[in-house]
Steps between C-alpha positions, in 0.01 A plus 500: 500500500201440274219716637234305311430263786205268431201535732536132585836569663342761726241240600770246588686762703179591682450134589854472633462821700168397653621150583813614679332791675286234671793264566750756631446453873528118486736462205824455695344243733320303230803477272776499762666173389478583130639850551789370711592217264463695176698800627776267623515357146506849351764633739727204428533630142515874564832678477445864592728763642416709803494832314244405233158645429255211467143497372262227619205469262186359666660527842199387704550534876872574472642164602757508220611841626540359849713207379716719277574750776614220728776428246552847353403757768594802288301413190261766374185304425183617329194276498194538279172313519140535382350442844498793740423270791803281425711817479367618836615171653840539333548857621419399858805270502749774414398803704856536631662474156574785262637282220168325416203658325177372348269621223169382363562433133445256217782296349410643160518862616785550744522857639876532463745661261696302244805314632414553868592161649803271520290185542135404464338203671152359456413200715197269478304752295572441131196270469277802574634719219237531229762639260835356611683634195394859568582459871851380415551784251399747770741341747775521239425871459565578867803269524848642459693379191726283716214377720347158558146372522414198715167327442381224733167328451317169481632276224267306270776247435384336827180294484351652816526848352330381181204373703492804727521734201202332332294508821574868562401596146148378580479619862709816535420802280831660603711213365642536147719189472834354596770421248775254424860607541535507124200733468638735765833505318318595179313783674828639632677474165210666317503787751869569430670310784800268475464189713778436754373204703199276561414289804219264594407334826221301661400656831291328767240373478459501120591845367708515185694827477729664245734795499628682194775761525569731206679821413366791301609438141 
Protein backbone atom coordinates (compact mmCIF):
# COMPACT_ATOMS: atom_id res chain seq x y z
CA UNK A 1 0.00 0.00 0.00
CA UNK A 2 1.20 3.52 -0.80
CA UNK A 3 1.87 5.19 2.55
CA UNK A 4 1.84 8.66 1.02
CA UNK A 5 -1.84 9.24 1.69
CA UNK A 6 -2.97 12.78 0.84
CA UNK A 7 -4.26 14.88 3.74
CA UNK A 8 -7.51 15.33 1.82
CA UNK A 9 -8.21 11.61 2.11
CA UNK A 10 -7.88 11.79 5.89
CA UNK A 11 -10.38 14.66 5.86
CA UNK A 12 -12.87 12.62 3.82
CA UNK A 13 -12.44 9.66 6.18
CA UNK A 14 -12.98 11.93 9.18
CA UNK A 15 -16.22 13.18 7.62
CA UNK A 16 -17.42 9.62 7.02
CA UNK A 17 -16.50 8.59 10.57
CA UNK A 18 -18.23 11.57 12.17
CA UNK A 19 -21.35 11.19 10.04
CA UNK A 20 -21.84 7.53 10.81
CA UNK A 21 -20.93 7.85 14.47
CA UNK A 22 -23.98 10.12 14.72
CA UNK A 23 -26.20 7.88 12.57
CA UNK A 24 -25.32 4.54 14.15
CA UNK A 25 -28.25 4.22 16.56
CA UNK A 26 -30.90 5.04 13.93
CA UNK A 27 -29.17 3.70 10.82
CA UNK A 28 -30.92 0.32 10.64
CA UNK A 29 -34.35 1.88 11.15
CA UNK A 30 -33.86 4.77 8.73
CA UNK A 31 -32.50 2.60 5.93
CA UNK A 32 -34.39 -0.63 6.66
CA UNK A 33 -36.00 -1.00 3.21
CA UNK A 34 -32.84 -0.08 1.33
CA UNK A 35 -30.70 -2.46 3.39
CA UNK A 36 -33.17 -5.32 2.92
CA UNK A 37 -33.58 -4.80 -0.84
CA UNK A 38 -29.92 -4.17 -1.63
CA UNK A 39 -28.69 -7.14 0.41
CA UNK A 40 -31.27 -9.39 -1.28
CA UNK A 41 -29.85 -8.23 -4.63
CA UNK A 42 -26.31 -8.87 -3.42
CA UNK A 43 -27.07 -12.28 -1.95
CA UNK A 44 -28.74 -13.41 -5.17
CA UNK A 45 -25.34 -13.15 -6.87
CA UNK A 46 -23.09 -14.48 -4.11
CA UNK A 47 -21.72 -17.99 -4.35
CA UNK A 48 -19.73 -18.70 -1.20
CA UNK A 49 -18.88 -21.90 0.59
CA UNK A 50 -19.46 -22.45 4.28
CA UNK A 51 -15.78 -22.83 5.16
CA UNK A 52 -14.56 -19.53 3.71
CA UNK A 53 -12.94 -16.56 5.44
CA UNK A 54 -14.74 -13.42 4.27
CA UNK A 55 -13.79 -9.77 4.72
CA UNK A 56 -16.53 -7.13 4.66
CA UNK A 57 -15.04 -3.70 3.95
CA UNK A 58 -17.14 -0.82 5.34
CA UNK A 59 -19.36 -3.24 7.22
CA UNK A 60 -21.51 -0.66 8.99
CA UNK A 61 -23.89 -2.16 11.55
CA UNK A 62 -23.25 -5.75 10.45
CA UNK A 63 -26.41 -6.41 8.46
CA UNK A 64 -24.46 -8.11 5.68
CA UNK A 65 -22.90 -10.39 8.29
CA UNK A 66 -26.35 -11.25 9.59
CA UNK A 67 -27.67 -12.13 6.12
CA UNK A 68 -24.59 -14.16 5.21
CA UNK A 69 -24.72 -16.23 8.39
CA UNK A 70 -28.35 -17.10 7.71
CA UNK A 71 -27.16 -18.83 4.52
CA UNK A 72 -23.65 -19.88 5.55
CA UNK A 73 -23.65 -20.36 9.36
CA UNK A 74 -20.03 -21.53 9.52
CA UNK A 75 -18.45 -18.65 7.61
CA UNK A 76 -15.62 -16.84 9.35
CA UNK A 77 -16.43 -13.19 8.76
CA UNK A 78 -14.33 -10.14 9.54
CA UNK A 79 -15.86 -6.68 9.22
CA UNK A 80 -13.99 -3.38 9.13
CA UNK A 81 -15.39 0.12 9.28
CA UNK A 82 -14.24 3.67 10.04
CA UNK A 83 -17.02 4.35 12.54
CA UNK A 84 -16.58 2.96 16.04
CA UNK A 85 -20.24 3.57 16.81
CA UNK A 86 -21.35 1.54 13.78
CA UNK A 87 -18.98 -1.23 14.88
CA UNK A 88 -20.44 -1.17 18.39
CA UNK A 89 -23.89 -1.73 16.89
CA UNK A 90 -22.52 -4.57 14.76
CA UNK A 91 -20.81 -6.30 17.67
CA UNK A 92 -24.00 -6.17 19.74
CA UNK A 93 -25.74 -8.38 17.15
CA UNK A 94 -23.22 -11.22 17.40
CA UNK A 95 -22.44 -11.62 21.08
CA UNK A 96 -23.16 -15.35 20.87
CA UNK A 97 -21.00 -15.91 17.79
CA UNK A 98 -17.32 -16.78 17.74
CA UNK A 99 -16.96 -16.74 13.95
CA UNK A 100 -17.57 -12.97 13.49
CA UNK A 101 -15.15 -10.20 14.43
CA UNK A 102 -14.95 -6.47 13.80
CA UNK A 103 -12.10 -3.96 13.56
CA UNK A 104 -11.93 -0.21 13.11
CA UNK A 105 -9.87 0.32 9.98
CA UNK A 106 -9.64 2.21 6.72
CA UNK A 107 -10.13 0.53 3.36
CA UNK A 108 -6.71 1.84 2.31
CA UNK A 109 -4.92 0.40 5.34
CA UNK A 110 -6.32 -3.01 6.24
CA UNK A 111 -4.72 -4.53 9.38
CA UNK A 112 -4.32 -8.02 7.94
CA UNK A 113 -1.55 -10.13 6.45
CA UNK A 114 -1.24 -10.76 2.73
CA UNK A 115 -3.56 -13.42 1.29
CA UNK A 116 -5.72 -13.69 4.43
CA UNK A 117 -9.22 -14.00 2.93
CA UNK A 118 -11.06 -16.23 0.47
CA UNK A 119 -13.58 -13.54 -0.48
CA UNK A 120 -13.94 -9.79 0.02
CA UNK A 121 -17.22 -7.91 -0.13
CA UNK A 122 -17.86 -4.19 -0.02
CA UNK A 123 -21.49 -3.11 -0.18
CA UNK A 124 -22.92 0.39 -0.68
CA UNK A 125 -19.64 2.05 0.28
CA UNK A 126 -17.52 2.47 -2.85
CA UNK A 127 -18.90 6.00 -3.39
CA UNK A 128 -17.19 7.05 -0.14
CA UNK A 129 -13.69 5.92 -1.12
CA UNK A 130 -11.53 8.97 -1.77
CA UNK A 131 -8.92 6.76 -3.48
CA UNK A 132 -10.80 3.77 -4.90
CA UNK A 133 -7.76 2.48 -6.77
CA UNK A 134 -5.63 2.31 -3.62
CA UNK A 135 -8.52 0.72 -1.70
CA UNK A 136 -8.87 -1.99 -4.34
CA UNK A 137 -5.11 -2.61 -4.39
CA UNK A 138 -5.19 -3.03 -0.61
CA UNK A 139 -8.10 -5.47 -0.87
CA UNK A 140 -6.19 -7.41 -3.51
CA UNK A 141 -3.22 -7.62 -1.14
CA UNK A 142 -5.23 -9.36 1.59
CA UNK A 143 -7.12 -11.61 -0.84
CA UNK A 144 -5.89 -15.13 -1.51
CA UNK A 145 -4.65 -15.80 -5.08
CA UNK A 146 -7.77 -17.85 -5.85
CA UNK A 147 -10.11 -15.43 -4.10
CA UNK A 148 -12.95 -13.22 -5.33
CA UNK A 149 -13.94 -9.64 -4.67
CA UNK A 150 -17.58 -8.56 -4.85
CA UNK A 151 -18.36 -4.85 -5.10
CA UNK A 152 -21.93 -3.58 -4.86
CA UNK A 153 -22.75 0.11 -5.05
CA UNK A 154 -24.96 2.75 -6.60
CA UNK A 155 -24.68 2.84 -10.39
CA UNK A 156 -24.43 6.11 -12.31
CA UNK A 157 -25.86 4.41 -15.39
CA UNK A 158 -29.28 5.10 -13.81
CA UNK A 159 -30.58 8.67 -14.05
CA UNK A 160 -31.65 8.84 -10.39
CA UNK A 161 -28.12 8.03 -9.26
CA UNK A 162 -26.73 10.73 -11.54
CA UNK A 163 -28.98 13.32 -9.88
CA UNK A 164 -28.38 11.98 -6.38
CA UNK A 165 -24.62 11.90 -6.98
CA UNK A 166 -24.60 15.56 -8.07
CA UNK A 167 -26.73 16.64 -5.10
CA UNK A 168 -24.53 14.79 -2.60
CA UNK A 169 -21.36 16.34 -4.00
CA UNK A 170 -22.72 19.74 -2.94
CA UNK A 171 -24.37 18.70 0.34
CA UNK A 172 -22.39 15.80 1.82
CA UNK A 173 -18.67 16.28 2.56
CA UNK A 174 -18.30 12.51 3.05
CA UNK A 175 -19.47 11.67 -0.48
CA UNK A 176 -16.80 11.15 -3.15
CA UNK A 177 -18.89 10.04 -6.14
CA UNK A 178 -20.68 7.09 -7.67
CA UNK A 179 -19.55 5.44 -10.88
CA UNK A 180 -20.85 3.75 -13.98
CA UNK A 181 -20.45 0.02 -14.36
CA UNK A 182 -17.79 0.63 -16.98
CA UNK A 183 -15.83 2.86 -14.59
CA UNK A 184 -16.01 0.26 -11.81
CA UNK A 185 -14.78 -2.38 -14.25
CA UNK A 186 -11.83 -0.14 -15.12
CA UNK A 187 -10.97 0.39 -11.44
CA UNK A 188 -10.95 -3.38 -10.89
CA UNK A 189 -8.85 -4.10 -13.97
CA UNK A 190 -6.32 -1.40 -13.06
CA UNK A 191 -6.00 -2.85 -9.54
CA UNK A 192 -5.10 -6.28 -10.94
CA UNK A 193 -8.48 -8.06 -10.88
CA UNK A 194 -10.03 -10.15 -13.65
CA UNK A 195 -13.74 -9.51 -14.07
CA UNK A 196 -16.03 -12.55 -13.80
CA UNK A 197 -19.54 -11.08 -13.85
CA UNK A 198 -21.51 -7.83 -13.76
CA UNK A 199 -25.12 -7.23 -12.74
CA UNK A 200 -27.41 -4.21 -12.57
CA UNK A 201 -30.85 -3.72 -11.09
CA UNK A 202 -33.33 -1.00 -10.24
CA UNK A 203 -34.49 -1.33 -6.65
CA UNK A 204 -37.54 0.40 -5.17
CA UNK A 205 -38.24 3.22 -5.16
CA UNK A 206 -35.58 4.56 -7.57
CA UNK A 207 -32.20 3.11 -6.59
CA UNK A 208 -29.95 1.93 -9.39
CA UNK A 209 -27.48 -0.70 -8.18
CA UNK A 210 -24.58 -2.62 -9.69
CA UNK A 211 -22.51 -5.60 -8.69
CA UNK A 212 -19.09 -6.51 -10.06
CA UNK A 213 -17.45 -9.84 -9.24
CA UNK A 214 -13.77 -10.36 -10.00
CA UNK A 215 -10.90 -12.68 -9.20
CA UNK A 216 -7.39 -11.73 -8.18
CA UNK A 217 -5.36 -11.66 -11.40
